N, C-alpha and C positions, 0 to 999 in steps of 0.2 A: 451037325452034319442036314436036319429039319429047320434051324432056324436059320443057320445058311444062307439054305433054298430060299426056302419068306424074307429074306432078307432081300435076296437079290432077287428077287419075285418082288417085289415091293419097288426096287432101284428101280424092276424092263419097267412098268407099269407107272410109275414119274418118270418117265426119259418119253414115252411114248405117251403120256398124256401134255409133258410140254413142246415136242416137237410137234403133233396132230396141232395143238394149242397155234402154237410160232404158224403154223398154214395155214390155220382156219384170218387168222391175222395177215398173215402175206394174203391173203384172198382176199378178204374186207379192204387190203388198201389197195387190190389192182383196180378192186369194182371204180372206188370212189376218184380211180385217175382215169377211167373208164364213164365214170359220169360223169367227171370235169372235161373231160374230152372232150366228149357229144353238145354235152354244152354249151359250151365255146363253138364250135360248130354249128351247130343251129345256132348260135353268134350271127361269128362268120358268115353264112347266107341270109342274115336280114332277120332272124327268129328273135324276142327275149325273151328268153328262157328267166323264170324265178331260182332262181339255181337248185329244185333240189329233183333232179335228175338219179336213178339207181337204176344198177344196173347186176343183171346178173348171169354166170351159163346156160347157156340154155339146153337143154341134154335127148327133150325130145316136142316130137310139133313144131319137128321144125322143117321149115317152108322146104320142099324135094330141088330145088330154084336153087336155092343154096348147099350148093358139097359142103362142106367148110372142114379144116380138123378143129377150128372151135365158136360155136356158132352165140351170138350173146344179145340178147334181148335187155334195153333198156325204156325206165320212161320219165316223162317229166311234164312241168308244164309251162306253159309258155305266158311271158308279163295278161297277154289282153286270154286270160284261163280257155288256154284252149293246152287241144293233148295233144303231148309230141312222145314221138319215138324212135329209137333209132339201134335197127338193128341190126344182125352180117352177120362177120365172118371174116376165116384165113381162106382162103381158098386151097383144094388137095390138089388146086394143078392151076395155070394163069389165064386166065378167058383169054378173047385170043384177040384182042389191044397190049397185053401182055401184065394186067393188073391183075396184083398179085392179090390181092380181100377186097368184098361187097358191104357195103355195108348204106342202108336205106334208114332217109329219114321222112317222117307221115305226118303231120299231124288234123289231127282226127279224125286216123282210120288213113285217109290221105296221101299218093307218093308228094315228097313236096321236097326230094332231093336224092341226087346217086354216092354218094362218099366212095374214093374206092383209097381211104387209110392211107395215101403217100405225105402228105404235107404234115407237117413237121404244125404241131398248136403250143 
């Protein structure tokens, strides 16, 4: 009986480890997709990018104007070596114009554009 319980515990541990690593892989893939989209949005707005954009979900230090379900922060570099940031997320409720998301593009810390995440890229 003791061996059976130990084997079940090991099997459960392995299953949980595989599940968690699969989730981490999916999350990593989602961040890569977000980074690619952020790069494309910058390109569409006229900023040539180096392709080094990295994104992560931000849980703290979210600006108060972002009452969002999810908040993502991305950073990368333009081809002329300027710092590019892409921050924002899905709003808890649509804004007065009906937009469901707000994403701010910044170049060297200054606002370059506002994107609503509504176009297919």
